[in-house]
ZAVO-699601 format. One record per residue (C-alpha): residue number from 0; x negated, y, z negated. Coordinates in steps of 0.02 Angstrom, whole numbers. Layout:
<pts>
+-----+--------+--------+--------+
|   n |     xx |     yy |     zz |
+-----+--------+--------+--------+
| NUM |      X |      Y |      Z |
...
+-----+--------+--------+--------+
</pts>
This chain:
<pts>
+-----+--------+--------+--------+
|   n |     xx |     yy |     zz |
+-----+--------+--------+--------+
|   0 |  -4460 |  10929 |   1064 |
|   1 |  -4309 |  10822 |   1017 |
|   2 |  -4244 |  10732 |   1172 |
|   3 |  -4100 |  10613 |   1207 |
|   4 |  -4116 |  10503 |   1362 |
|   5 |  -3955 |  10432 |   1435 |
|   6 |  -3977 |  10268 |   1527 |
|   7 |  -4115 |  10145 |   1485 |
|   8 |  -4146 |  10068 |   1655 |
|   9 |  -4306 |  10098 |   1753 |
|  10 |  -4302 |  10287 |   1756 |
|  11 |  -4232 |  10309 |   1581 |
|  12 |  -4342 |  10180 |   1497 |
|  13 |  -4501 |  10248 |   1577 |
|  14 |  -4453 |  10431 |   1545 |
|  15 |  -4411 |  10395 |   1363 |
|  16 |  -4570 |  10297 |   1328 |
|  17 |  -4685 |  10419 |   1417 |
|  18 |  -4608 |  10574 |   1338 |
|  19 |  -4620 |  10491 |   1166 |
|  20 |  -4802 |  10450 |   1198 |
|  21 |  -4832 |  10637 |   1230 |
|  22 |  -4770 |  10674 |   1054 |
|  23 |  -4587 |  10713 |   1085 |
|  24 |  -4454 |  10640 |    972 |
|  25 |  -4347 |  10533 |   1089 |
|  26 |  -4181 |  10445 |   1067 |
|  27 |  -4127 |  10327 |   1205 |
|  28 |  -3942 |  10304 |   1237 |
|  29 |  -3859 |  10159 |   1328 |
|  30 |  -3689 |  10075 |   1329 |
|  31 |  -3775 |   9905 |   1331 |
|  32 |  -3815 |   9855 |   1151 |
|  33 |  -3942 |   9728 |   1211 |
|  34 |  -4049 |   9866 |   1286 |
|  35 |  -4033 |   9968 |   1127 |
|  36 |  -4087 |   9820 |   1022 |
|  37 |  -4237 |   9787 |   1134 |
|  38 |  -4300 |   9965 |   1116 |
|  39 |  -4273 |   9969 |    928 |
|  40 |  -4371 |   9807 |    913 |
|  41 |  -4516 |   9886 |   1008 |
|  42 |  -4483 |   9796 |   1173 |
|  43 |  -4456 |   9862 |   1349 |
|  44 |  -4292 |   9842 |   1443 |
|  45 |  -4389 |   9820 |   1607 |
|  46 |  -4543 |   9734 |   1673 |
|  47 |  -4670 |   9867 |   1717 |
|  48 |  -4856 |   9896 |   1698 |
|  49 |  -4900 |   9975 |   1528 |
|  50 |  -4720 |  10004 |   1477 |
|  51 |  -4721 |   9868 |   1344 |
|  52 |  -4870 |   9939 |   1251 |
|  53 |  -4801 |  10116 |   1260 |
|  54 |  -4634 |  10066 |   1186 |
|  55 |  -4714 |   9959 |   1052 |
|  56 |  -4826 |  10102 |    997 |
|  57 |  -4697 |  10243 |   1005 |
|  58 |  -4565 |  10145 |    911 |
|  59 |  -4692 |  10096 |    779 |
|  60 |  -4744 |  10278 |    763 |
|  61 |  -4563 |  10331 |    741 |
|  62 |  -4560 |  10434 |    901 |
|  63 |  -4438 |  10324 |    997 |
|  64 |  -4275 |  10242 |    950 |
|  65 |  -4112 |  10196 |   1037 |
|  66 |  -3926 |  10202 |   1003 |
|  67 |  -3757 |  10172 |   1084 |
|  68 |  -3688 |  10329 |    999 |
|  69 |  -3694 |  10471 |   1126 |
|  70 |  -3627 |  10603 |   1007 |
|  71 |  -3759 |  10562 |    876 |
|  72 |  -3898 |  10571 |   1006 |
|  73 |  -3842 |  10740 |   1075 |
|  74 |  -3818 |  10812 |    901 |
|  75 |  -3995 |  10761 |    854 |
|  76 |  -4080 |  10831 |   1009 |
|  77 |  -4114 |  10995 |   1099 |
|  78 |  -4121 |  10920 |   1274 |
|  79 |  -4024 |  10778 |   1355 |
|  80 |  -4099 |  10689 |   1505 |
|  81 |  -3970 |  10598 |   1610 |
|  82 |  -4049 |  10447 |   1698 |
|  83 |  -3898 |  10339 |   1738 |
|  84 |  -3878 |  10252 |   1906 |
|  85 |  -3791 |  10323 |   2059 |
|  86 |  -3760 |  10167 |   2165 |
|  87 |  -3681 |  10165 |   2337 |
|  88 |  -3493 |  10149 |   2346 |
|  89 |  -3425 |  10018 |   2470 |
|  90 |  -3410 |  10152 |   2606 |
|  91 |  -3589 |  10210 |   2581 |
|  92 |  -3545 |  10366 |   2482 |
|  93 |  -3627 |  10411 |   2317 |
|  94 |  -3542 |  10334 |   2165 |
|  95 |  -3539 |  10464 |   2026 |
|  96 |  -3440 |  10361 |   1900 |
|  97 |  -3582 |  10343 |   1774 |
|  98 |  -3633 |  10525 |   1792 |
|  99 |  -3456 |  10585 |   1759 |
| 100 |  -3439 |  10472 |   1607 |
| 101 |  -3602 |  10531 |   1530 |
| 102 |  -3567 |  10714 |   1569 |
| 103 |  -3403 |  10701 |   1474 |
| 104 |  -3487 |  10615 |   1326 |
| 105 |  -3623 |  10746 |   1319 |
| 106 |  -3498 |  10888 |   1341 |
| 107 |  -3394 |  10832 |   1191 |
| 108 |  -3550 |  10839 |   1081 |
| 109 |  -3632 |  10995 |   1152 |
| 110 |  -3691 |  11135 |   1041 |
| 111 |  -3745 |  11309 |   1096 |
| 112 |  -3922 |  11314 |   1165 |
| 113 |  -3927 |  11132 |   1218 |
| 114 |  -4000 |  11095 |   1390 |
| 115 |  -3930 |  10954 |   1499 |
| 116 |  -4054 |  10889 |   1627 |
| 117 |  -4000 |  10772 |   1767 |
| 118 |  -4136 |  10654 |   1826 |
| 119 |  -4016 |  10542 |   1923 |
| 120 |  -4021 |  10549 |   2113 |
| 121 |  -3870 |  10645 |   2176 |
| 122 |  -3819 |  10740 |   2331 |
| 123 |  -3825 |  10930 |   2339 |
| 124 |  -3672 |  11005 |   2257 |
| 125 |  -3643 |  10861 |   2137 |
| 126 |  -3710 |  10956 |   1987 |
| 127 |  -3625 |  11124 |   2018 |
| 128 |  -3461 |  11061 |   2090 |
| 129 |  -3432 |  10904 |   1987 |
| 130 |  -3540 |  10888 |   1832 |
| 131 |  -3547 |  11067 |   1770 |
| 132 |  -3356 |  11082 |   1771 |
| 133 |  -3346 |  10919 |   1670 |
| 134 |  -3473 |  10985 |   1544 |
| 135 |  -3383 |  11151 |   1529 |
| 136 |  -3210 |  11074 |   1514 |
| 137 |  -3260 |  10945 |   1383 |
| 138 |  -3365 |  11069 |   1282 |
| 139 |  -3263 |  11229 |   1300 |
| 140 |  -3424 |  11322 |   1337 |
| 141 |  -3503 |  11402 |   1491 |
| 142 |  -3655 |  11335 |   1583 |
| 143 |  -3797 |  11459 |   1596 |
| 144 |  -3726 |  11559 |   1451 |
| 145 |  -3688 |  11443 |   1305 |
| 146 |  -3788 |  11293 |   1365 |
| 147 |  -3915 |  11258 |   1501 |
| 148 |  -3910 |  11143 |   1651 |
| 149 |  -4054 |  11083 |   1760 |
| 150 |  -4090 |  10951 |   1891 |
| 151 |  -4259 |  10866 |   1877 |
| 152 |  -4274 |  10725 |   2006 |
| 153 |  -4396 |  10587 |   1970 |
| 154 |  -4528 |  10520 |   2090 |
| 155 |  -4566 |  10355 |   2004 |
| 156 |  -4605 |  10197 |   2102 |
| 157 |  -4562 |  10031 |   2023 |
| 158 |  -4724 |   9941 |   1983 |
| 159 |  -4822 |  10102 |   1958 |
| 160 |  -4693 |  10210 |   1870 |
| 161 |  -4794 |  10244 |   1712 |
| 162 |  -4943 |  10299 |   1816 |
| 163 |  -4828 |  10404 |   1924 |
| 164 |  -4753 |  10489 |   1771 |
| 165 |  -4923 |  10544 |   1706 |
| 166 |  -4992 |  10588 |   1879 |
| 167 |  -4843 |  10658 |   1975 |
| 168 |  -4867 |  10723 |   2152 |
| 169 |  -4754 |  10868 |   2103 |
| 170 |  -4627 |  10919 |   1972 |
| 171 |  -4463 |  10988 |   2036 |
| 172 |  -4351 |  11090 |   1921 |
| 173 |  -4183 |  11148 |   1984 |
| 174 |  -4125 |  11274 |   1856 |
| 175 |  -3960 |  11361 |   1817 |
| 176 |  -4056 |  11495 |   1724 |
| 177 |  -4238 |  11535 |   1684 |
| 178 |  -4225 |  11483 |   1502 |
| 179 |  -4166 |  11308 |   1549 |
| 180 |  -4307 |  11294 |   1675 |
| 181 |  -4433 |  11343 |   1543 |
| 182 |  -4370 |  11204 |   1430 |
| 183 |  -4389 |  11073 |   1567 |
| 184 |  -4562 |  11138 |   1614 |
| 185 |  -4615 |  11121 |   1432 |
| 186 |  -4573 |  10935 |   1436 |
| 187 |  -4712 |  10904 |   1562 |
| 188 |  -4840 |  11028 |   1499 |
| 189 |  -5016 |  10967 |   1536 |
| 190 |  -4970 |  10850 |   1678 |
| 191 |  -5050 |  10876 |   1850 |
| 192 |  -4959 |  10920 |   2011 |
| 193 |  -4878 |  11078 |   2075 |
| 194 |  -4718 |  11136 |   1989 |
| 195 |  -4573 |  11195 |   2098 |
| 196 |  -4437 |  11295 |   2011 |
| 197 |  -4295 |  11305 |   2135 |
| 198 |  -4105 |  11321 |   2145 |
| 199 |  -4013 |  11166 |   2087 |
| 200 |  -3951 |  11110 |   2261 |
| 201 |  -4130 |  11119 |   2327 |
| 202 |  -4189 |  11004 |   2187 |
| 203 |  -4046 |  10883 |   2224 |
| 204 |  -4091 |  10877 |   2409 |
| 205 |  -4278 |  10855 |   2379 |
| 206 |  -4261 |  10674 |   2324 |
| 207 |  -4158 |  10630 |   2477 |
| 208 |  -4284 |  10713 |   2593 |
| 209 |  -4423 |  10612 |   2511 |
| 210 |  -4334 |  10445 |   2518 |
| 211 |  -4267 |  10469 |   2694 |
| 212 |  -4444 |  10507 |   2755 |
| 213 |  -4515 |  10356 |   2663 |
| 214 |  -4384 |  10246 |   2747 |
| 215 |  -4424 |  10322 |   2918 |
| 216 |  -4611 |  10292 |   2891 |
| 217 |  -4583 |  10109 |   2849 |
| 218 |  -4466 |  10086 |   2997 |
| 219 |  -4590 |  10173 |   3112 |
| 220 |  -4737 |  10068 |   3054 |
| 221 |  -4638 |   9906 |   3071 |
| 222 |  -4579 |   9948 |   3247 |
| 223 |  -4756 |   9992 |   3301 |
| 224 |  -4810 |   9827 |   3223 |
| 225 |  -4679 |   9730 |   3321 |
| 226 |  -4733 |   9811 |   3485 |
| 227 |  -4916 |   9779 |   3447 |
| 228 |  -4883 |   9597 |   3407 |
| 229 |  -4788 |   9574 |   3571 |
| 230 |  -4937 |   9649 |   3663 |
| 231 |  -5063 |   9543 |   3571 |
| 232 |  -5136 |   9688 |   3471 |
| 233 |  -5182 |   9700 |   3287 |
| 234 |  -5060 |   9832 |   3223 |
| 235 |  -5164 |   9867 |   3068 |
| 236 |  -5314 |   9918 |   3174 |
| 237 |  -5199 |  10033 |   3274 |
| 238 |  -5129 |  10110 |   3114 |
| 239 |  -5303 |  10129 |   3038 |
| 240 |  -5343 |  10246 |   3182 |
| 241 |  -5174 |  10332 |   3168 |
| 242 |  -5196 |  10364 |   2981 |
| 243 |  -5370 |  10436 |   3003 |
| 244 |  -5293 |  10591 |   3083 |
| 245 |  -5257 |  10706 |   2936 |
| 246 |  -5233 |  10859 |   3047 |
| 247 |  -5076 |  10802 |   3137 |
| 248 |  -5022 |  10626 |   3088 |
| 249 |  -5033 |  10627 |   2898 |
| 250 |  -5008 |  10811 |   2863 |
| 251 |  -4877 |  10950 |   2857 |
| 252 |  -4885 |  10962 |   3047 |
| 253 |  -4715 |  10946 |   3134 |
| 254 |  -4622 |  10937 |   2968 |
| 255 |  -4539 |  11109 |   2972 |
| 256 |  -4358 |  11114 |   3036 |
| 257 |  -4346 |  11209 |   3200 |
| 258 |  -4297 |  11183 |   3380 |
| 259 |  -4306 |  11023 |   3482 |
| 260 |  -4473 |  10954 |   3544 |
| 261 |  -4524 |  10949 |   3725 |
| 262 |  -4677 |  10964 |   3838 |
| 263 |  -4770 |  10847 |   3951 |
| 264 |  -4819 |  10721 |   3816 |
| 265 |  -4694 |  10681 |   3680 |
| 266 |  -4538 |  10644 |   3785 |
| 267 |  -4636 |  10551 |   3919 |
| 268 |  -4734 |  10446 |   3797 |
| 269 |  -4583 |  10401 |   3693 |
| 270 |  -4492 |  10343 |   3849 |
| 271 |  -4643 |  10241 |   3900 |
| 272 |  -4661 |  10158 |   3731 |
| 273 |  -4476 |  10116 |   3718 |
| 274 |  -4480 |  10045 |   3894 |
| 275 |  -4631 |   9939 |   3851 |
| 276 |  -4542 |   9874 |   3697 |
| 277 |  -4387 |   9827 |   3795 |
| 278 |  -4493 |   9744 |   3928 |
| 279 |  -4573 |   9640 |   3790 |
| 280 |  -4399 |   9602 |   3721 |
| 281 |  -4436 |   9695 |   3559 |
| 282 |  -4293 |   9789 |   3476 |
| 283 |  -4346 |   9964 |   3419 |
| 284 |  -4187 |  10052 |   3362 |
| 285 |  -4280 |  10190 |   3270 |
| 286 |  -4395 |  10239 |   3413 |
| 287 |  -4260 |  10218 |   3544 |
| 288 |  -4150 |  10344 |   3453 |
| 289 |  -4281 |  10482 |   3435 |
| 290 |  -4246 |  10558 |   3607 |
| 291 |  -4056 |  10551 |   3584 |
| 292 |  -4080 |  10634 |   3413 |
| 293 |  -4184 |  10770 |   3496 |
| 294 |  -4049 |  10796 |   3627 |
| 295 |  -3917 |  10810 |   3490 |
| 296 |  -4022 |  10947 |   3410 |
| 297 |  -4029 |  11039 |   3576 |
| 298 |  -3840 |  11025 |   3589 |
| 299 |  -3826 |  11103 |   3416 |
| 300 |  -3923 |  11253 |   3482 |
| 301 |  -3807 |  11265 |   3633 |
| 302 |  -3655 |  11266 |   3519 |
| 303 |  -3730 |  11402 |   3409 |
| 304 |  -3762 |  11511 |   3563 |
| 305 |  -3589 |  11488 |   3635 |
| 306 |  -3491 |  11495 |   3472 |
| 307 |  -3473 |  11687 |   3469 |
| 308 |  -3381 |  11680 |   3637 |
| 309 |  -3491 |  11813 |   3719 |
| 310 |  -3548 |  11787 |   3897 |
| 311 |  -3709 |  11890 |   3914 |
| 312 |  -3856 |  11793 |   3840 |
| 313 |  -4035 |  11850 |   3817 |
| 314 |  -4166 |  11714 |   3796 |
| 315 |  -4335 |  11761 |   3722 |
| 316 |  -4460 |  11624 |   3763 |
| 317 |  -4453 |  11485 |   3892 |
| 318 |  -4610 |  11377 |   3881 |
| 319 |  -4608 |  11221 |   3774 |
| 320 |  -4737 |  11295 |   3655 |
| 321 |  -4777 |  11479 |   3617 |
| 322 |  -4939 |  11540 |   3692 |
| 323 |  -4927 |  11429 |   3848 |
| 324 |  -4838 |  11437 |   4015 |
| 325 |  -4799 |  11250 |   4017 |
| 326 |  -4614 |  11230 |   4059 |
| 327 |  -4613 |  11041 |   4081 |
| 328 |  -4471 |  10966 |   3979 |
| 329 |  -4460 |  11127 |   3878 |
| 330 |  -4303 |  11123 |   3770 |
| 331 |  -4281 |  11308 |   3808 |
| 332 |  -4273 |  11267 |   3994 |
| 333 |  -4144 |  11134 |   3956 |
| 334 |  -4045 |  11258 |   3851 |
| 335 |  -4052 |  11387 |   3991 |
| 336 |  -3993 |  11256 |   4116 |
| 337 |  -3843 |  11210 |   4008 |
| 338 |  -3795 |  11391 |   3984 |
| 339 |  -3805 |  11426 |   4170 |
| 340 |  -3705 |  11269 |   4206 |
| 341 |  -3565 |  11337 |   4096 |
| 342 |  -3566 |  11504 |   4185 |
| 343 |  -3655 |  11612 |   4057 |
| 344 |  -3743 |  11771 |   4118 |
| 345 |  -3924 |  11739 |   4068 |
| 346 |  -4082 |  11845 |   4064 |
| 347 |  -4249 |  11775 |   4007 |
| 348 |  -4415 |  11848 |   3952 |
| 349 |  -4573 |  11752 |   3912 |
| 350 |  -4733 |  11853 |   3916 |
| 351 |  -4832 |  11699 |   3969 |
| 352 |  -4719 |  11643 |   4110 |
| 353 |  -4737 |  11718 |   4283 |
| 354 |  -4661 |  11630 |   4431 |
| 355 |  -4807 |  11679 |   4543 |
| 356 |  -4933 |  11597 |   4426 |
| 357 |  -4844 |  11430 |   4406 |
| 358 |  -4932 |  11290 |   4499 |
| 359 |  -4930 |  11101 |   4522 |
| 360 |  -4815 |  10993 |   4416 |
| 361 |  -4766 |  11142 |   4312 |
| 362 |  -4698 |  11236 |   4464 |
| 363 |  -4616 |  11079 |   4535 |
| 364 |  -4526 |  11047 |   4372 |
| 365 |  -4452 |  11221 |   4357 |
| 366 |  -4406 |  11222 |   4542 |
| 367 |  -4299 |  11069 |   4510 |
| 368 |  -4221 |  11123 |   4345 |
| 369 |  -4205 |  11312 |   4365 |
| 370 |  -4225 |  11346 |   4551 |
| 371 |  -4167 |  11527 |   4530 |
| 372 |  -4285 |  11567 |   4387 |
| 373 |  -4350 |  11718 |   4481 |
| 374 |  -4179 |  11799 |   4471 |
| 375 |  -4166 |  11765 |   4284 |
| 376 |  -4338 |  11824 |   4226 |
| 377 |  -4347 |  12000 |   4158 |
| 378 |  -4504 |  12105 |   4160 |
| 379 |  -4484 |  12167 |   3983 |
| 380 |  -4411 |  12124 |   3814 |
| 381 |  -4306 |  12282 |   3818 |
| 382 |  -4226 |  12231 |   3983 |
| 383 |  -4166 |  12069 |   3903 |
| 384 |  -4108 |  12158 |   3746 |
| 385 |  -4009 |  12285 |   3846 |
| 386 |  -3922 |  12144 |   3940 |
| 387 |  -3885 |  12030 |   3793 |
| 388 |  -3734 |  12013 |   3682 |
| 389 |  -3816 |  11859 |   3605 |
| 390 |  -4005 |  11854 |   3578 |
| 391 |  -4079 |  11679 |   3575 |
| 392 |  -4252 |  11685 |   3496 |
| 393 |  -4374 |  11550 |   3549 |
| 394 |  -4539 |  11639 |   3510 |
| 395 |  -4615 |  11758 |   3383 |
| 396 |  -4707 |  11877 |   3499 |
| 397 |  -4732 |  12048 |   3420 |
| 398 |  -4634 |  12142 |   3556 |
| 399 |  -4488 |  12023 |   3529 |
| 400 |  -4488 |  12053 |   3341 |
| 401 |  -4494 |  12241 |   3370 |
| 402 |  -4348 |  12232 |   3492 |
| 403 |  -4243 |  12126 |   3375 |
| 404 |  -4260 |  12262 |   3243 |
| 405 |  -4156 |  12367 |   3363 |
| 406 |  -4030 |  12229 |   3399 |
| 407 |  -3886 |  12320 |   3316 |
| 408 |  -3727 |  12217 |   3318 |
| 409 |  -3793 |  12087 |   3439 |
| 410 |  -3783 |  11908 |   3379 |
| 411 |  -3953 |  11829 |   3344 |
| 412 |  -3977 |  11642 |   3361 |
| 413 |  -4145 |  11601 |   3280 |
| 414 |  -4234 |  11444 |   3342 |
| 415 |  -4404 |  11484 |   3265 |
| 416 |  -4365 |  11548 |   3089 |
| 417 |  -4402 |  11732 |   3109 |
| 418 |  -4492 |  11829 |   2971 |
| 419 |  -4364 |  11871 |   2838 |
| 420 |  -4247 |  11732 |   2894 |
| 421 |  -4209 |  11685 |   2714 |
| 422 |  -4133 |  11856 |   2681 |
| 423 |  -4029 |  11848 |   2841 |
| 424 |  -3939 |  11687 |   2799 |
| 425 |  -3752 |  11714 |   2779 |
| 426 |  -3743 |  11867 |   2892 |
| 427 |  -3608 |  11857 |   3026 |
| 428 |  -3726 |  11916 |   3163 |
| 429 |  -3869 |  11795 |   3121 |
| 430 |  -3880 |  11605 |   3134 |
| 431 |  -4032 |  11496 |   3107 |
| 432 |  -4033 |  11323 |   3186 |
| 433 |  -4087 |  11229 |   3029 |
| 434 |  -4079 |  11350 |   2884 |
+-----+--------+--------+--------+
</pts>
């Protein structure tokens, strides 16, 4: 395939060299003539493992060259990969100056059938709301009809980027149309890793989710390390044990958006750890903000429930985790308490919760937080449904799902991502807490 690559920094240089080494005919484009000269002389524009030999070989074989002429590069290619930088503006926002400039250059040279692929990191909506209009205005053509558009975020780490290109953990293709997606998929044919073909905004957000999580992991490890050091412990031995757990710690566990956490362990242990850090005079801003972040999520749920302005609320589920009767620090108990405090008429059903069976700390907790729970608990799902103008769903019990099918015009606030939630999004009578 004939490919033009805009921007010859880390991402562009590596993408151009690796694609050329796979047999594609690649033209690199950059406004900096020094970078163009380096490529054309068989030298890399960056310092990176293996990149020098790849560029030397592909330029010698006639598979890679570079130019400052954007129009020439677009005219001589079928696909344009945009790999220019998106630095932070002074206020922290995304700077799209380079993206806009390149989109206009490409647009002026576009021909029918060309596919424009954005590899640059950009926030959801940037492609559809900013870049596609620029391409259409400067070309006089329509995206998805006359030319294709895709977003293909990169997952290359400096220092191992060539290895990462040839052994990606995944390939993400945000496509405006199936034909454009097919073209992008063909670029990486034969490479390992699962391929995700998704809407363009999903592809844009994927890179931010990845990098935010990587930053959180580093911050978490460093704060644990600081606490361990203050306590005279070897943090690496602690983390060796932590990392050995592939069922919960290093796994998909707990990484699905949903309702707030609670129970007898997580809140208590976080408080204890943050207290120990403060006692040792160790600043842990990440860990100390986890509980406030959890409380903010609970407040979001409260606002979703109260937004319709209806007073009769039905709550399905009360325990902190489905399949148990443990009410200690359950976010659903906290939500019920806030609703009652604001005068809402509340009925609750949880098949696992019976006031007569609660004992010990569990009973003491609910006696303090919801002392009139006996008056709020309903014997059946239907009793709650009959009462409710707003149904708050905190469990996926089969009787609850069956009742919700008869909900009619009642408002449903989904805290657990009910089956079929994706098709419900956008309905006036349905709201999911994180989707």
